Phi, psi and omega in degrees: 000139178282164177305313182302316180295317180296317180295314179298315180299318180298314180296317183291332184276345185248120177301126178089352178288137182237340179202158178214154181205156168254127179222152178280158177294347175275358177093359181276127178287131177268317182203148178217155174219130181216134170261340177203140180253098176287331178221162177286117185292329177291321176295320177301316179302314180297316179290327181299325179304312179294319179297316181300314180298314181295317181293318179293323176295316179297317179297319179295313181298328179273357180072029184268348185088201183283135174279110183272337182210145172207161181217156175233121178245120182232181178295327185274327180186174172240147178231123176247130179238132180236131181290133173270311174207191185298339185246350186225149181228153172250128183235147179229131178254128186231141175298156184304330180263013181283177183266091183291325178298315178293325177301316178298316180296315181298318178296318180301320180278339180281327184305313180298336180290335182242351184302326181293346181280352183255000000 
């Protein structure tokens, strides 16, 4: 499956999901798919870089190992990020009333579909 197909499938399978993206830990967007932009995806990429570094440092300091997934749930939207490998993440943006549990499941099952491309 191509990145585009995986991203579109993720958005379509999750109630309330509006966009999905593959991004590098450096914050650069590799691919994106959006039916609605609740937030600027390029800005998300830039901010995600700092979040990824901070979360991984906290996980290391706590002796937890690698942080494979994290989420931010706010009044405006939720963002779930799942690690593909050490350098890339798959992210899903969901409306506040969306299905976050299914979003986590869909990302978990989508990662193996594209992991071989890296």
